[in-house]
C-alpha positions as semicolon CSV with decimal commas, in nm:
position;residue;x (nm);y (nm);z (nm)
1;S;-3,004;0,959;1,306
2;Q;-3,060;0,888;0,934
3;Q;-2,884;1,027;0,667
4;W;-3,168;1,083;0,447
5;E;-3,583;1,087;0,548
6;V;-3,805;0,778;0,382
7;T;-4,105;0,944;0,191
8;G;-4,235;0,622;0,005
9;G;-4,191;0,273;-0,132
10;K;-4,205;-0,017;-0,022
11;Y;-3,975;-0,193;0,220
12;V;-3,959;-0,525;0,389
13;V;-3,935;-0,522;0,764
14;Y;-3,866;-0,815;1,043
15;A;-4,053;-0,878;1,364
16;P;-3,857;-1,139;1,578
17;D;-4,244;-1,192;1,744
18;D;-4,565;-1,067;1,751
19;Q;-4,492;-0,784;2,002
20;Q;-4,362;-0,535;1,778
21;D;-4,534;-0,241;1,652
22;F;-4,500;-0,034;1,293
23;P;-4,648;0,328;1,193
24;D;-4,919;0,322;0,953
25;S;-4,866;0,668;0,794
26;F;-4,631;0,962;0,803
27;G;-4,863;1,096;1,074
28;A;-4,907;1,485;1,034
29;D;-4,537;1,605;1,009
30;H;-4,472;1,355;0,744
31;K;-4,217;1,191;0,881
32;L;-4,145;0,847;0,976
33;F;-4,145;0,711;1,357
34;T;-4,217;1,031;1,507
35;D;-4,484;1,132;1,813
36;D;-4,768;1,143;1,583
37;D;-4,728;0,832;1,429
38;S;-5,029;0,609;1,489
39;L;-4,932;0,211;1,534
40;V;-5,013;-0,128;1,420
41;G;-4,911;-0,474;1,559
42;L;-4,691;-0,657;1,320
43;P;-4,714;-1,031;1,296
44;A;-4,335;-1,265;1,363
45;G;-4,174;-1,296;1,048
46;Y;-4,141;-1,072;0,747
47;T;-4,386;-0,821;0,615
48;I;-4,371;-0,554;0,338
49;V;-4,500;-0,251;0,385
50;D;-4,578;-0,006;0,101
51;M;-4,580;0,334;0,235
52;D;-4,722;0,505;-0,072
53;T;-5,082;0,455;0,011
54;T;-5,253;0,611;0,306
55;P;-5,263;0,450;0,548
56;F;-4,971;0,218;0,479
57;T;-5,067;-0,147;0,332
58;F;-4,933;-0,477;0,484
59;D;-4,878;-0,747;0,240
60;R;-4,820;-1,047;0,423
61;S;-4,880;-1,298;0,097
62;R;-4,724;-1,620;0,002
63;N;-4,523;-1,495;-0,292
64;P;-4,536;-1,120;-0,282
65;V;-4,429;-0,870;-0,597
66;I;-4,240;-0,583;-0,556
67;D;-4,145;-0,387;-0,883
68;L;-3,817;-0,247;-0,903
69;I;-3,823;0,102;-1,055
70;E;-3,490;0,275;-1,113
71;P;-3,417;0,623;-1,310
72;D;-3,211;0,612;-1,621
73;S;-2,954;0,728;-1,400
74;A;-2,887;0,477;-1,198
75;A;-2,785;0,251;-1,544
76;L;-2,462;0,243;-1,619
77;V;-2,369;0,454;-1,933
78;D;-2,210;0,188;-2,170
79;F;-2,043;0,285;-2,499
80;S;-1,877;-0,047;-2,558
81;N;-2,061;-0,119;-2,910
82;L;-1,922;0,176;-3,068
83;S;-1,667;0,228;-3,263
84;Y;-1,348;0,398;-3,144
85;A;-1,401;0,703;-3,257
86;A;-1,776;0,715;-3,221
87;A;-1,708;0,611;-2,849
88;F;-1,459;0,899;-2,796
89;D;-1,711;1,166;-2,933
90;A;-2,011;1,020;-2,706
91;M;-1,694;0,999;-2,382
92;I;-1,677;1,394;-2,452
93;A;-2,032;1,467;-2,484
94;K;-2,079;1,322;-2,104
95;M;-1,790;1,457;-1,988
96;R;-1,845;1,793;-2,125
97;N;-2,153;1,842;-1,934
98;E;-2,078;1,609;-1,657
99;Y;-1,748;1,646;-1,552
100;A;-1,738;1,801;-1,222
101;F;-1,381;2,094;-1,257
102;T;-1,412;2,228;-1,616
103;D;-1,417;2,560;-1,545
104;Y;-1,188;2,531;-1,214
105;K;-0,938;2,363;-1,447
106;H;-0,966;2,516;-1,753
107;I;-1,080;2,207;-2,017
108;D;-1,108;2,315;-2,310
109;W;-1,302;2,008;-2,421
110;N;-1,317;2,143;-2,811
111;A;-0,946;2,144;-2,822
112;L;-0,898;1,778;-2,663
113;Q;-1,154;1,609;-2,913
114;A;-0,974;1,819;-3,225
115;E;-0,633;1,671;-3,090
116;F;-0,708;1,363;-3,034
117;R;-0,986;1,200;-3,212
118;P;-0,799;1,154;-3,554
119;R;-0,642;0,900;-3,313
120;F;-0,912;0,750;-3,235
121;Q;-1,047;0,726;-3,644
122;K;-0,673;0,610;-3,698
123;A;-0,719;0,317;-3,472
124;D;-1,090;0,262;-3,637
125;T;-0,922;0,227;-3,953
126;D;-0,611;0,008;-3,843
127;H;-0,864;-0,205;-3,608
128;D;-0,626;-0,176;-3,421
129;I;-0,691;-0,156;-3,009
130;Y;-0,331;-0,082;-2,890
131;E;-0,322;0,220;-3,109
132;Y;-0,692;0,304;-2,960
133;A;-0,529;0,223;-2,582
134;N;-0,309;0,411;-2,620
135;A;-0,487;0,723;-2,783
136;L;-0,759;0,697;-2,497
137;R;-0,442;0,680;-2,203
138;D;-0,321;1,014;-2,398
139;F;-0,626;1,171;-2,355
140;N;-0,708;1,056;-2,014
141;W;-0,321;1,205;-1,950
142;A;-0,446;1,535;-2,077
143;I;-0,694;1,636;-1,841
144;P;-0,490;1,703;-1,420
145;D;-0,743;1,499;-1,261
146;G;-0,631;1,185;-1,011
147;H;-1,000;1,042;-0,998
148;V;-1,011;1,051;-1,357
149;G;-0,868;0,720;-1,531
150;W;-0,896;0,351;-1,589
151;A;-0,687;0,075;-1,545
152;V;-0,399;0,174;-1,797
153;Q;-0,175;-0,142;-1,783
154;A;-0,464;-0,381;-1,844
155;I;-0,414;-0,338;-2,253
156;L;-0,088;-0,133;-2,240
157;S;0,118;-0,352;-1,993
158;D;0,372;-0,490;-2,245
159;E;0,409;-0,165;-2,324
160;F;0,433;-0,012;-1,956
161;H;0,728;-0,258;-1,889
162;Q;0,894;-0,246;-2,182
163;Q;0,917;0,116;-2,107
164;T;0,951;0,098;-1,715
165;D;1,173;-0,211;-1,652
166;G;1,495;-0,060;-1,672
167;G;1,656;0,124;-1,383
168;L;1,997;0,209;-1,233
169;G;1,947;0,103;-0,876
170;M;1,907;0,488;-0,716
171;A;1,628;0,668;-0,651
172;I;1,622;1,065;-0,572
173;R;1,429;1,327;-0,386
174;E;1,385;1,699;-0,379
175;L;1,437;1,887;-0,078
176;D;1,290;2,198;0,056
177;D;1,619;2,383;-0,081
178;G;1,564;2,262;-0,420
179;R;1,876;1,988;-0,415
180;V;1,754;1,689;-0,551
181;I;1,970;1,440;-0,384
182;V;1,996;1,031;-0,403
183;S;1,826;0,883;-0,150
184;Y;1,847;0,523;-0,197
185;V;2,129;0,290;-0,384
186;L;2,068;-0,129;-0,475
187;P;2,385;-0,272;-0,383
188;N;2,618;-0,410;-0,696
189;A;2,396;-0,241;-0,949
190;P;2,483;0,043;-1,167
191;A;2,480;0,349;-1,014
192;D;2,665;0,164;-0,708
193;N;2,906;0,029;-0,956
194;A;3,039;0,377;-1,067
195;G;3,069;0,585;-0,752
196;V;2,719;0,735;-0,668
197;R;2,658;0,744;-0,342
198;L;2,346;0,828;-0,082
199;R;2,308;1,212;-0,042
200;A;2,489;1,251;-0,399
201;V;2,291;1,585;-0,531
202;V;2,184;1,497;-0,911
203;T;2,230;1,828;-1,088
204;A;2,184;1,697;-1,491
205;I;2,064;1,379;-1,667
206;N;2,187;1,344;-2,062
207;G;2,309;1,695;-2,031
208;Q;2,019;1,850;-1,943
209;P;1,978;2,010;-1,607
210;I;1,764;1,814;-1,345
211;E;1,480;2,077;-1,331
212;G;1,418;2,085;-1,664
213;A;1,489;1,696;-1,744
214;L;1,185;1,600;-1,450
215;D;0,967;1,856;-1,601
216;Q;0,926;1,605;-1,972
217;V;0,875;1,313;-1,770
218;V;0,515;1,240;-1,799
219;P;0,476;0,918;-1,549
220;W;0,269;0,622;-1,586
221;S;0,085;0,665;-1,321
222;S;-0,074;0,994;-1,443
223;P;-0,269;1,199;-1,425
224;F;-0,266;1,441;-1,141
225;S;-0,484;1,639;-0,912
226;S;-0,187;1,827;-0,759
227;D;0,182;1,970;-0,846
228;H;0,312;1,818;-0,540
229;V;0,185;1,429;-0,640
230;R;0,331;1,516;-1,021
231;K;0,633;1,593;-0,868
232;L;0,692;1,296;-0,644
233;E;0,612;1,060;-0,962
234;Q;0,831;1,279;-1,187
235;L;1,109;1,159;-0,931
236;R;1,005;0,845;-1,006
237;Y;0,991;0,777;-1,358
238;I;1,273;1,009;-1,437
239;L;1,515;0,669;-1,352
240;R;1,303;0,464;-1,563
241;S;1,410;0,326;-1,910
242;P;1,392;0,074;-2,138
243;I;1,644;-0,241;-2,012
244;G;1,947;-0,183;-2,196
245;T;1,921;0,234;-2,193
246;G;2,238;0,413;-2,176
247;V;2,206;0,746;-1,914
248;D;2,404;0,999;-1,861
249;L;2,413;1,099;-1,486
250;T;2,580;1,437;-1,350
251;Y;2,637;1,440;-0,953
252;Q;2,804;1,519;-0,711
253;N;2,910;1,318;-0,376
254;P;2,864;1,408;-0,075
255;D;3,225;1,438;0,001
256;A;3,342;1,550;-0,315
257;S;3,447;1,913;-0,412
258;T;3,312;1,891;-0,784
259;S;3,063;1,720;-1,012
260;T;3,094;1,360;-1,188
261;T;2,915;1,290;-1,542
262;V;2,911;0,856;-1,566
263;A;2,779;0,642;-1,879
264;L;2,512;0,442;-1,687
265;T;2,320;0,129;-1,867
266;S;1,987;0,035;-1,725
267;I;1,936;-0,334;-1,596
268;N;1,620;-0,472;-1,492
269;E;1,537;-0,397;-1,127
270;Q;1,260;-0,326;-0,978
271;T;1,378;-0,251;-0,571
272;S;1,462;0,147;-0,672
273;F;1,156;0,177;-0,848
274;E;0,923;0,046;-0,549
275;Y;1,142;0,225;-0,291
276;A;1,066;0,529;-0,455
277;A;0,696;0,530;-0,422
278;P;0,563;0,811;-0,268
279;S;0,265;0,525;-0,088
280;G;0,353;0,294;0,125
281;I;0,170;-0,009;0,006
282;E;0,469;-0,205;0,016
283;N;0,464;-0,197;0,372
284;T;0,032;-0,336;0,400
285;T;0,019;-0,760;0,358
286;G;-0,398;-0,748;0,319
287;F;-0,415;-0,876;0,618
288;E;-0,447;-0,541;0,827
289;Q;-0,817;-0,474;0,982
290;P;-1,001;-0,168;0,862
291;L;-0,804;0,035;1,125
292;E;-0,531;-0,072;1,392
293;Y;-0,389;0,073;1,722
294;R;-0,167;0,097;2,041
295;L;-0,041;0,304;2,261
296;L;0,250;0,440;2,202
297;P;0,579;0,490;2,503
298;S;0,459;0,849;2,481
299;G;0,117;0,765;2,676
300;Y;-0,056;0,863;2,330
301;A;-0,246;0,651;2,165
302;Y;-0,164;0,585;1,783
303;V;-0,397;0,442;1,522
304;K;-0,380;0,393;1,161
305;I;-0,682;0,399;0,944
306;Y;-0,594;0,214;0,633
307;S;-0,889;0,277;0,410
308;F;-1,283;0,413;0,426
309;F;-1,344;0,099;0,172
310;D;-1,380;-0,197;0,420
311;N;-1,653;-0,336;0,622
312;S;-1,840;-0,015;0,776
313;R;-1,977;-0,186;1,086
314;L;-1,658;-0,324;1,140
315;S;-1,495;0,009;1,077
316;V;-1,694;0,165;1,309
317;E;-1,736;-0,091;1,607
318;L;-1,323;-0,066;1,642
319;W;-1,341;0,277;1,591
320;E;-1,587;0,274;1,889
321;R;-1,401;0,058;2,099
322;L;-1,088;0,281;2,044
323;M;-1,299;0,580;2,137
324;Q;-1,433;0,417;2,458
325;T;-1,095;0,266;2,557
326;L;-0,938;0,684;2,559
327;N;-1,244;0,782;2,754
328;D;-1,168;0,455;2,991
329;Q;-0,780;0,489;3,009
330;G;-0,822;0,912;3,003
331;T;-0,579;0,867;2,722
332;P;-0,397;1,247;2,679
333;G;-0,369;1,272;2,302
334;L;-0,444;1,067;1,967
335;I;-0,214;1,012;1,707
336;I;-0,418;0,937;1,364
337;D;-0,202;0,811;1,074
338;M;-0,355;0,884;0,726
339;R;-0,069;0,855;0,504
340;E;-0,144;0,502;0,381
341;N;-0,529;0,573;0,317
342;Y;-0,666;0,534;-0,039
343;G;-1,030;0,698;0,061
344;G;-1,345;0,510;0,019
345;S;-1,656;0,607;0,153
346;G;-1,667;0,971;0,219
347;F;-1,976;0,950;0,456
348;L;-1,820;0,682;0,699
349;A;-1,492;0,915;0,665
350;D;-1,736;1,211;0,787
351;Q;-1,851;1,013;1,042
352;M;-1,547;0,865;1,205
353;A;-1,447;1,203;1,239
354;A;-1,761;1,318;1,448
355;Y;-1,679;1,100;1,709
356;L;-1,423;1,384;1,786
357;F;-1,655;1,660;1,834
358;E;-1,941;1,807;2,027
359;D;-2,130;1,997;1,740
360;P;-2,276;1,844;1,426
361;L;-2,130;2,072;1,214
362;I;-2,205;2,135;0,868
363;L;-1,894;1,987;0,652
364;G;-2,026;2,097;0,274
365;S;-2,187;1,985;0,015
366;T;-2,143;1,826;-0,340
367;G;-2,291;1,920;-0,662
368;V;-2,361;1,697;-0,949
369;Y;-2,489;1,775;-1,360
370;D;-2,870;1,851;-1,312
371;K;-2,961;1,763;-1,715
372;T;-3,281;1,958;-1,674
373;S;-3,116;2,285;-1,556
374;G;-2,782;2,203;-1,729
375;K;-2,595;2,314;-1,449
376;F;-2,410;2,155;-1,159
377;Y;-2,693;2,179;-0,882
378;F;-2,635;2,190;-0,520
379;D;-2,948;1,980;-0,280
380;E;-2,954;2,157;0,048
381;R;-3,102;1,837;0,183
382;G;-2,784;1,652;0,105
383;E;-2,542;1,922;0,285
384;D;-2,261;1,681;0,417
385;R;-2,288;1,697;0,835
386;F;-2,152;1,514;1,176
387;Y;-2,445;1,298;1,304
388;L;-2,307;1,238;1,662
389;P;-2,258;0,910;1,828
390;P;-2,389;0,873;2,184
391;E;-2,174;1,065;2,437
392;Q;-1,999;0,808;2,574
393;F;-1,790;0,756;2,255
394;R;-1,691;1,055;2,180
395;Y;-1,349;1,178;2,237
396;D;-1,246;1,514;2,350
397;G;-0,875;1,495;2,380
398;N;-0,607;1,628;2,194
399;A;-0,507;1,476;1,861
400;A;-0,320;1,473;1,532
401;V;-0,343;1,346;1,202
402;L;-0,092;1,239;0,983
403;V;-0,132;1,291;0,632
404;G;0,094;1,226;0,275
405;P;0,050;1,211;-0,077
406;T;-0,132;0,913;-0,088
407;C;-0,399;1,029;0,132
408;D;-0,672;1,040;-0,124
409;S;-1,017;1,109;-0,186
410;A;-1,211;1,049;0,151
411;C;-0,893;1,018;0,323
412;E;-0,879;1,410;0,241
413;F;-1,269;1,461;0,415
414;F;-1,158;1,283;0,726
415;A;-0,835;1,576;0,718
416;Y;-1,081;1,829;0,569
417;D;-1,276;1,759;0,888
418;M;-1,016;1,727;1,146
419;T;-0,921;2,126;1,121
420;L;-1,275;2,259;1,142
421;Q;-1,274;2,419;1,499
422;N;-0,884;2,367;1,483
423;R;-0,964;2,002;1,605
424;A;-0,665;1,863;1,563
425;A;-0,319;1,942;1,408
426;I;-0,235;1,831;1,069
427;V;0,130;1,701;1,046
428;G;0,293;1,580;0,735
429;M;0,571;1,675;0,471
430;Y;0,357;1,722;0,218
431;P;-0,039;1,788;0,188
432;T;-0,276;1,501;0,080
433;A;-0,336;1,415;-0,273
434;G;-0,591;1,675;-0,379
435;M;-0,873;1,451;-0,523
436;G;-1,217;1,619;-0,403
437;G;-1,509;1,508;-0,545
438;G;-1,685;1,204;-0,606
439;I;-1,685;0,955;-0,890
440;D;-1,902;0,839;-1,174
441;Y;-1,849;0,509;-1,456
442;F;-1,922;0,462;-1,827
443;I;-1,808;0,136;-2,019
444;M;-1,575;0,218;-2,366
445;P;-1,494;-0,016;-2,637
446;G;-1,260;-0,315;-2,484
447;G;-1,453;-0,338;-2,175
448;I;-1,297;-0,093;-2,054
449;F;-1,453;0,089;-1,696
450;F;-1,381;0,458;-1,733
451;Q;-1,405;0,668;-1,430
452;F;-1,433;1,052;-1,437
453;T;-1,498;1,274;-1,118
454;A;-1,921;1,353;-1,134
455;A;-1,937;1,507;-0,822
456;R;-1,801;1,864;-0,711
457;A;-1,674;1,895;-0,381
458;V;-1,704;2,213;-0,162
459;D;-1,693;2,361;0,213
460;P;-1,977;2,514;0,367
461;N;-1,957;2,834;0,195
462;G;-1,958;2,670;-0,122
463;N;-1,536;2,703;-0,218
464;I;-1,400;2,434;-0,370
465;H;-1,169;2,300;-0,083
466;I;-0,983;2,034;-0,163
467;E;-0,951;1,923;-0,514
468;G;-0,635;2,053;-0,685
469;K;-0,497;2,204;-0,359
470;G;-0,511;1,888;-0,093
471;V;-0,521;1,947;0,298
472;Q;-0,241;2,127;0,380
473;P;-0,033;2,060;0,718
474;T;-0,066;2,293;0,966
475;V;0,259;2,155;1,133
476;R;0,470;2,092;0,842
477;V;0,795;1,871;0,885
478;P;1,059;1,961;0,650
479;V;1,192;1,784;0,357
480;T;1,598;1,778;0,460
481;E;1,834;1,574;0,445
482;E;1,776;1,495;0,846
483;T;1,426;1,397;0,784
484;L;1,493;1,195;0,483
485;F;1,759;0,969;0,635
486;S;1,654;0,980;0,955
487;S;1,606;0,606;1,131
488;A;1,254;0,702;1,344
489;D;0,927;0,859;1,194
490;P;1,023;1,194;1,169
491;V;0,647;1,287;1,105
492;L;0,558;1,054;1,392
493;D;0,792;1,237;1,606
494;A;0,662;1,590;1,518
495;A;0,302;1,448;1,641
496;I;0,400;1,387;1,924
497;H;0,569;1,702;2,012
498;Y;0,279;1,903;1,901
499;L;0,098;1,714;2,172
500;D;0,359;1,747;2,412
501;T;0,291;2,119;2,405
502;Q;-0,078;2,099;2,467
């Protein structure tokens, strides 16, 4: 099946021999490759078919010419030759109309322009690219959307390292019961030398109760679409500071009856910073296939899908081989691990999910700003749907999908698809990231490619279903001392237990 119907244009077609046919018109039904098309023979080799004529024109000339016609919207919008303030004004004007979630997120573009424009004007006056970059960074962070942003460290890398290179050699996590405990201690680092132990409860930093201190942290990984991702990053960044910074830490070790306050000094260490990352990116090498799978001792199959950015054909071929193997072996259940999947092609994600369904379901649609009407427009012809694969590649066994806060964007659409018809359990400690839209780009001064959410994704009923929320686990693994310090994988274990009960 085709995602879109061909309606015209010029196409280059190839015939391996002179036994191939091609339609000479759209026929009475105005569709290509249907029964009412009359056919003409093609000579071997390449032929240009002009489908804007009736009947089609077949060009076999030696030096053919095809004019490429693109709409204005196809060109990348470029503000890089403007002053900092003028580029900021142009950015506001563009995002005011085209940003997908203005009302949903209660964004006041007038207020943002009034707040930040003086900083861009000052950067112009001072000819200061760093002042401009800081203003752009802070404007970016003011929009609660994980899809909005740019490579902030590209210009501000020195400032980033100056502010975050210092650590105490410890990491913290918040449990479901509200306690913030020490989840990692680096040997011979300041926290360890001061007597801080694993599972210690942290109650205050620099004399401020831990919850209030966390609320004031603005991570360099900002902005975020969801509160749970923001909180995880605040827990990570609250312990970062310039090297040599004094930090008063109040904590209670698990075997102690009272709290202790110690004065620590941050040192140059990155180990605790990496350990505290909510992503599992440190577990990948770059040599992974788009997806990798194996048979678990439980008898269930386990597949890890790393992203939907990789080669689509390779991804589908690996996926089809897995599906066929599951069917050939009669495998009773499939566990799909999406915890380190950073998105990519939403269409690929949807169509890989289709291999686990029997119905060509409508999944939702995506709206973009229409300049003519001045509104967001959802074209019913562009509804997202399953295009079912051949039956031999469909798997109907029980399934569980493992998710987490770094299941982003297209990964979330796959996870959402698997909730339809209660097809699979969604298993995790946290929801997915809550980034439910498509992105567009424009260029700002300094050669900065700034991205923003320009496409609003909704479910079949027209409701915003992922942005700001994420896909919620249907089998939630609690965040407790037991699960946090488990030597096994409690999320995977919960999925296996779920499949055992089916």
